[in-house]
C-alpha positions, -999 to 999 in steps of 0.1 A, spaced: 153 657 784 175 635 806 150 607 803 151 609 765 189 608 765 188 577 788 165 558 764 185 568 733 216 554 751 199 521 758 187 517 722 222 525 709 238 498 732 212 472 722 218 479 685 255 476 689 252 443 707 229 429 680 252 438 652 282 423 670 264 390 675 252 389 639 287 396 626 302 369 647 277 344 636 284 351 599 321 351 602 323 318 621 294 298 608 298 271 583 274 254 559 268 218 569 243 191 574 242 157 590 263 143 562 281 174 548 317 184 555 320 218 571 334 248 552 364 268 562 370 306 560 405 303 545 405 322 511 415 297 484 401 311 452 395 343 434 359 352 433 352 387 448 366 420 458 355 451 475 354 467 510 330 443 527 329 440 565 335 409 585 299 397 578 264 406 570 239 415 597 218 384 591 219 348 603 196 331 578 209 309 549 237 293 569 220 260 573 190 241 559 167 252 587 169 284 609 191 280 639 205 248 623 174 228 634 170 193 621 154 190 587 119 174 591 116 140 574 88 153 551 113 178 535 139 152 527 140 134 493 118 104 488 133 72 502 147 89 533 137 73 566 141 80 602 169 80 614 183 92 581 221 91 575 220 110 543 228 99 508 256 75 500 291 90 508 305 69 479 281 80 452 279 116 465 313 125 481 312 151 509 309 187 500 323 219 514 298 247 511 310 283 517 280 302 503 251 315 524 218 311 506 181 311 514 160 290 490 128 296 508 132 334 506 140 333 468 109 311 462 88 336 481 102 363 458 89 344 428 120 325 417 117 290 402 143 262 404 152 268 367 156 306 374 190 299 389 198 263 379 196 271 342 209 238 328 188 215 351 163 205 324 189 200 296 218 184 313 227 149 302 258 142 323 268 145 359 299 163 346 278 194 341 279 222 367 244 231 376 250 255 405 245 291 393 274 313 384 280 347 401 268 365 369 234 350 376 233 366 410 243 399 396 209 404 380 193 410 414 222 418 437 236 445 414 271 431 418 295 424 389 311 389 385 319 392 348 356 393 358 363 369 386 397 386 392 380 419 398 345 414 411 327 446 419 303 446 449 274 470 452 257 490 480 267 491 516 295 470 530 269 448 547 242 450 520 229 423 497 254 432 470 285 429 492 310 400 492 304 392 529 266 389 524 270 356 505 306 344 511 310 329 546 340 341 566 349 369 541 368 398 556 376 431 541 413 423 543 408 393 521 406 416 491 396 395 460 397 361 477 369 340 490 367 304 503 362 279 476 328 262 472 335 224 467 308 202 452 324 169 438 308 152 408 287 122 417 300 87 410 270 77 389 254 80 355 225 104 353 206 126 329 184 154 342 170 159 307 156 124 305 138 129 338 126 164 329 110 154 296 89 128 316 76 156 339 95 143 369 98 175 390 127 185 412 110 175 445 107 139 434 145 136 436 156 164 459 127 168 483 110 200 494 139 223 488 115 253 485 109 249 523 146 250 532 172 278 534 206 263 525 203 232 504 230 207 514 239 172 501 211 159 524 188 169 496 205 146 471 186 115 460 182 83 480 184 50 461 152 38 478 134 68 463 148 60 428 131 26 430 98 44 431 101 43 393 131 20 388 114 -10 404 142 -35 413 117 -64 413 99 -54 380 120 -47 350 90 -41 328 82 -5 337 89 11 304 122 30 301 128 32 338 152 3 338 160 -16 370 194 -28 358 221 -17 382 243 -3 354 215 21 344 227 45 371 259 29 385 293 34 367 307 3 350 343 -9 353 364 1 323 370 -29 300 402 -19 282 430 6 280 410 26 254 379 30 276 400 36 307 413 68 292 377 82 293 364 99 325 344 75 346 314 98 347 310 101 309 289 69 307 288 32 308 309 23 277 332 -2 295 328 -36 310 297 -53 324 304 -51 361 297 -22 384 327 -2 395 330 -5 433 363 13 442 362 51 443 383 77 460 354 84 483 351 47 494 339 13 483 304 9 469 283 -17 488 246 -26 488 224 -14 516 207 -37 541 172 -31 527 182 -44 492 178 -82 493 193 -81 529 227 -78 512 244 -53 534 281 -63 537 281 -61 574 302 -84 597 274 -111 597 273 -112 558 297 -141 558 269 -162 572 240 -145 553 256 -143 519 247 -179 509 210 -171 513 213 -139 492 233 -156 465 210 -186 464 180 -164 461 194 -143 432 229 -150 421 226 -125 392 222 -98 418 257 -107 432 271 -109 397 265 -72 391 297 -65 412 315 -99 415 330 -121 389 328 -159 393 364 -162 403 357 -140 433 335 -167 447 358 -195 437 385 -179 458 367 -195 488 345 -221 472 372 -240 453 367 -274 470 397 -268 492 392 -237 513 354 -237 511 334 -241 543 321 -276 547 286 -264 554 281 -249 519 255 -277 511 228 -290 535 236 -322 554 214 -344 531 226 -328 499 238 -361 485 202 -373 481 190 -339 469 217 -329 444 205 -350 414 172 -330 413 190 -296 413 216 -308 388 189 -320 364 170 -287 367 203 -267 364 189 -243 390 224 -239 404 257 -235 385 274 -266 398 303 -259 374 312 -227 393 329 -250 418 329 -285 403 341 -301 370 318 -327 356 344 -349 340 367 -351 371 345 -344 402 311 -359 392 323 -390 373 349 -398 399 322 -398 426 296 -416 405 322 -444 397 331 -448 434 295 -453 445 286 -475 415 261 -452 398 278 -458 365 312 -467 351 303 -448 319 289 -466 289 256 -485 284 268 -520 294 283 -509 327 251 -490 335 230 -521 330 253 -541 353 249 -517 382 212 -513 379 193 -490 355 197 -453 363 177 -439 334 140 -443 327 128 -474 309 141 -481 274 108 -474 257 109 -439 270 146 -432 272 159 -444 238 132 -460 216 116 -441 187 97 -420 184 111 -392 205 88 -381 233 91 -362 266 118 -379 287 137 -391 256 175 -389 261 178 -367 230 156 -340 245 172 -343 279 207 -339 264 196 -308 245 180 -293 276 209 -299 300 240 -315 286 258 -309 319 237 -336 335 248 -361 309 286 -354 311 285 -358 348 284 -395 342 293 -400 305 323 -393 284 321 -384 247 329 -420 234 297 -432 251 276 -412 227 297 -423 197 289 -460 204 254 -454 190 257 -421 172 287 -430 151 284 -420 114 279 -447 87 262 -472 109 288 -475 136 275 -491 168 237 -489 169 236 -471 136 218 -440 148 231 -413 123 235 -380 142 228 -360 110 193 -350 100 179 -351 64 190 -316 54 223 -317 71 244 -314 40 230 -280 31 244 -263 62 274 -285 72 299 -261 56 289 -234 80 290 -257 110 324 -270 99 339 -235 96 325 -226 130 338 -256 148 352 -287 131 360 -306 163 326 -324 166 332 -338 131 365 -353 141 348 -374 168 336 -398 142 355 -388 110 392 -387 103 404 -352 95 413 -363 59 381 -383 53 366 -378 18 332 -375 33 342 -342 49 351 -326 15 315 -315 9 316 -296 41 350 -279 38 
């Protein structure tokens, strides 16, 4: 009898110690991940009431993995790599999770993603709240969240229907208050519905959530994973567009559009919005080597030369001119032998020379100093012929290399040496100069439209009051 009493006493002591440890774990634990803000136990919102204890006698559901172990790479969303720093803090601002939840357990009990996330397949905006409401939990936990000012728990104080079972840090003295669950809206444009109708399942964006307990912001998409469909080097993949503004929020173009919430959609300007309350949006290193790290001042010329349109997604031309304006620019912007190379690039128009230089002031001034031309045909002949032979450059009929075709292909190359009067010498109307009439045979039929659109070219040869213009007015 004494031996039985002794063992009963030991069992009672072990049970009491276990319960004490479990209660301490629940009342002090917070929901977090490698990139998630920790939660607090300070009651801030009305969401529950009842006579719950200081915590539930269970430690699962407080982190993604039991004992807060690191989430294996194979469970993270596609595009994650080791070491993974989580999703973008700017696109997905830090969260504060105060709910204990076990996804793996619910999946084992037969629940699907859409069982709790009811709007996941029909949502068309990141403004939508897709986390389940308390009334959804009531169906299994037998609680009552129909009135958030008077939530009714069920069962024992530490049972599955009690307030403390799900709400971290809840104490009986808190009454009808629990810590607020904070999940900020993403700074992006996204439609779950468009992805669902294309049979893109949850794991393709969120990883293996069914293998985890608490799902943190670590399970939010990585941009590298998005490019599995939205190929940045191939814009021909159906409706999975690779344009940056497909997913990223645009700058608002006017006071009218600025009045709209930034998450509604891309109805504003053409540039990506970079500045958010959560930080400044910048490209990652793996994308065109464009990470804006301290060495980017040296690297950016290669990135911009390789794909200037990529830079133009965020930066306007005047951003570049702030440094590359001919005064403050670094003197090594062009290679050392660029004077001998620049005619080829200028003719091909592969670079936007005019983003820094003006043809009529910068180019002509230099060409005149070195004697390439003083503008006009006669001066060009005196300093040596610059253009191809006359039979190719100006004689009829027109053929590849004729100056008319070259001018239509890249007029910027012409105006780098010539002013407008040089053209008028030959192309003056009514036989002026060389007598090459600039008007084609059917010009009269459409001249009225061209005159209304822009009359200035007409005034180069004709006086504004000339009678010949009457038929085009």
